[in-house]
N, C-alpha and C positions, 0 to 999 in steps of 0.2 A: 111666567110661573107664579101661583097663588099660594098662600100659607096651606090651603087644604090639599095642596099637591104634594107637599113634603110632610105634613103633620097630620095626625089624626086630632081633631080638636073636640074636647068634651068638656061640658060644665063641670065644675067641681063639685064636692061634697057639700058645700054651701053651708058652712057651720058658723054660728055666732060665738065669738070668743067669750062673751059673758056667760055663756051656756057650758063652756069648757072649764075643766079644772087645771089652771095655771100652776106649774110645778117646777121647782128647780133639779128634780131627779133626772138623770138621761136614761135610765131603764124604764120600760113601759110607758114612753113618751115620746112625742114628735113635735118638729115644729109646726108652727101655726102660721101660714102665709096669708097676708091679707092685700089689700089693694095700694098698700103705701109704695112709695118709689124708692124708700130707704132700706138699708140694712138686708139687700137681697129679698125684700117682701117681708121677712120675717118679723113677727112682732111678740111672739111668746112661745114658750115650750108648753105643751099640754099632754095631760094623762090620755093613754089610748083609750078609745070609747068601743065597747062591745059592739060587734055588728058593723062598724065602721071601718073600711080598709083604708088605710093612708096610699095617697098617691105614691109611685114608685121614685125612688131617687134616679136621678138622670132625666126627668122630665122637666118641660119647661112649664113655668107659671106665668100667666098674662091675665093682667086687670083689665076687666071691660069697662069699667066705671070707675070713679073716684081718681086716682092717678091714672088715668087711661092708658094703656098700653106699656105699663110698667112691667117688663118682661125680664124674667131671670131663669138661669139654669139652678135648679135645685139638687143640691149635692146629698141631701139625706131624705128619707121618706117624710111625708108632711101631710098635713090637713090644709084646706083650703076654705077660706071665708067667702063671703058673699060676693056675687059677678067675679068669679075667677075662674078661668078656664085653664085647663091642663093640655099641653101640646105634647104627643108622643110622637117622634120621628117614625116614618113608614119605611126608612132606609138606614143604614148603619151612617150615624155621625159622630164624630170625635168631638171633643170638647170645645176646641176652637172653632169648628163649624157651628155648633148650638150657639156658642156666645156671639158669632157673627150674625146668626138669624135673630138672636135677641136685639142685638143692636139695630138691625133693619125694621124690625116690627116697631120698637120703641120710636125710631125716627119718624114714624108717621102718626105721631101722637098730637101733631098741630092740627090735624083734621078734626080733632074731637075737643070736647070740653066736659065740665063737669055735669053738663045738662045733656050732653050729645054721647051716649055710651058707644061701646064697639060691640055689642052683643050681636047684632045681626051682620056685620060686616068683616069681623075678624077674618072669617075663613077665606075672604076674597081680596085681603091686603096682597099688593103685589110684591114678589121677591125676586131677585136677580136670578137669571137662567143658569148663571153659574157663579161660584164663588171666586171672586178674584185671588190673583196669586200673591198679593201684598197682605191677605188675610193671614196667611201661613208664615209670614215674616214677623207678625206683631207678637209681642210678649204677652199673649194672653193668659199663658199658664200662670206666671207670676201674679196677674191681676185677679184671675179666679182665686188664687190660693190666698190672697189677700182677703178677698171677699169671704171666703170660706171661713178663713180664721176668725173673721170678725162678724159672722151671722151670730147674734147673740141670744143665749137661752135667757131671756129677760128675767132673771131673779133677784138683781140688785138695783134697788130703788133707793132715791133720796128721800127719806122721811125725816125731817129735821126737828120733829117735835120733841123727840127725846135726846136731841144733842146737847152736849155739855160745854160751858165756856171754860176756856184754859188761857193763862198767860203764854204767849210765844216764848218769852225769855226762860221758861222752866224747860224748853226743848232746844233752845238754840243759843249758842254764844253769837253775840253781835258786835261787828266792827265797822268803823267807818273806811271808806276807801281813801285813795290819796290823789291829789292832784299831780299831774305830770305834764310839764310844759311840752308843747308840740315841737319845740326846738330840740328837745332831749330825746327824741325817738324818731325811727323810721319805721317803714312798712316792715312787718313781720308775720308771725303766726299766733301770738298770743291775743285771745280776745280782751279787748279794754271795753269794760261795762259802764254804760252812762245811764241816764235818766231817759233815753229814748223810748219810745213805745212801739218800735218796730224792730225785726231782726234780733229778737231776744235780748234787745239793750245793747248789743254790740254796736260801739261808735267805730272802731276800728280794730284792725289787727296789727300789733305792733312787735317791736323786737326786744322788749323789756323781759326780765325774768318774771314769771308769775308770782304774785302775793299771795293768793288764795288758793285752796285745792279744788279739785273737783267735787261734785256732790253739794253745791251748796245753793242757797237762796239769795237773790239780790232784789232790794226794793230802792226804786229811784224816788227822791224826795219830791219830784214834780209829778203829780198824777198818781203816786203808787203805782208805778210801773214795776211789776214783780215778774221775777223769772226764774225756773230752775236752770242751772249752769252745769252741764255734764263734764265740762273739762277745767283744767286750771286757768286762771284768769287773772286780770288786774281790774280794778273799779276805780271810778272817778270819786273825788270828795263828795259829791251829790248822792252817793249810793251807800245803802247800808248792806252789808254782807252778813247773812244769817248761815252759821256753821253748825250742824247738827251735833247735839250732845250723845247722841247714841247712834244705832244703826238702822234707825227707820226709815231713813230718806233714801230714796231712789227716784227714777225718771217719773215713776207713776204716781207715788205720794208726792212727788214735789209738784206735778203738775196740779192735783187734789189741792195741796196747800197754798200753792200761788193763787188759784182761782179764789180761795177764800179770803186771802189776804186782800185780793183787788176788789172785793165787794166793800171793803172800807174806803175807797177812794172818794165816795161822796162826802166824807168828813174833810176831805182835804182838798185844796184848791192851790193855784199858783200863789195866792197871798198867804195861805196857810199851808206850808210845806211840811212833809212828815221826815223827820230828821233821827238821828239815832236815837236820841234820849225818847222819842215819841214811838219809835219801833220798840224799845224795851218795854212800853206799856200797852202794847197791842193786846187785846183779849179776843180770841177767835173761837168761834163754836165748832167743835169737831164732833163725829159721830163718835159712839162711845161702846167700851166692851170692858167689863168689870172694873168700872170707874175711871178707865184710862182711854186715850184716845185711840179708836180701832184703826190702826195703820193697815192691817189686812183688809179691812173693808175698804179703805181709801185706794188701795193698790188694786184689788180686784175689779173696783166699780170703773176705774180708767181702763183697764186692761179689756173690760169687755164693750167698751166703745168702739163704734165703727173706725176702723184704720187705725187703731191704737199700736197694731204691729209696725207702723211706720214711724212711731216717735223715735 
């Protein structure tokens, strides 16, 4: 069985994004799907164009060139860019079955390259005669829900030109962690944060009472290893703990802020470590609104990233 046996395969509307009006509005606009292999193929939100009808929700987009055979179920009406084909099922297919065919089509991408497109051969790609039983046991629904949640209407971009510098000490109380001898604790459930550059800095889970509350940031003195801590924890003496002075910090703003702090790592080495006193002098550039850090922008920017619902 071939693609053409199951789907009507038609060339898309073949628009250029530069000729479209990108917008952050949900009304009178649609997703713009390109040949990318990321973000379900969606690269922007664009205004509707008179005389050009969007492709229907529930159809499948497939890139014939670029990221060849990047194939996705589109959950909303959409416009398509260059070399994008639209696959409409000839028979009734549920979401799981559509996702399976996307997977099979994409699995053939090794046959192509940037210089060898699939324009002429897409219709003839072989598909299984039957959908295996195991497909119906895979949690495709939650997978698709995650993709649908994270298909971004790309209206938030990082333009750092107008960002302003702020002292971190203005927004955080800062404390040093404490050394705990290994002989004084056993395995438990409380995270013990170190300077580790893996596992969110967690060196161990121990049976001590936590010293620091949830919703903090930790900075390890070696390598500026910086993490958001979402649960109560302990920290070694090599770690500086940042406790927010207001209610601006959450897991989304925390990830944004930790990323900015990590950019300072080039200033510090094993021989020049960042300690509590150094952290109190840190100056970080933030996006601003009305002269203050724009915490809302930071939160929304992280929320729009692919798979942010998994944070």
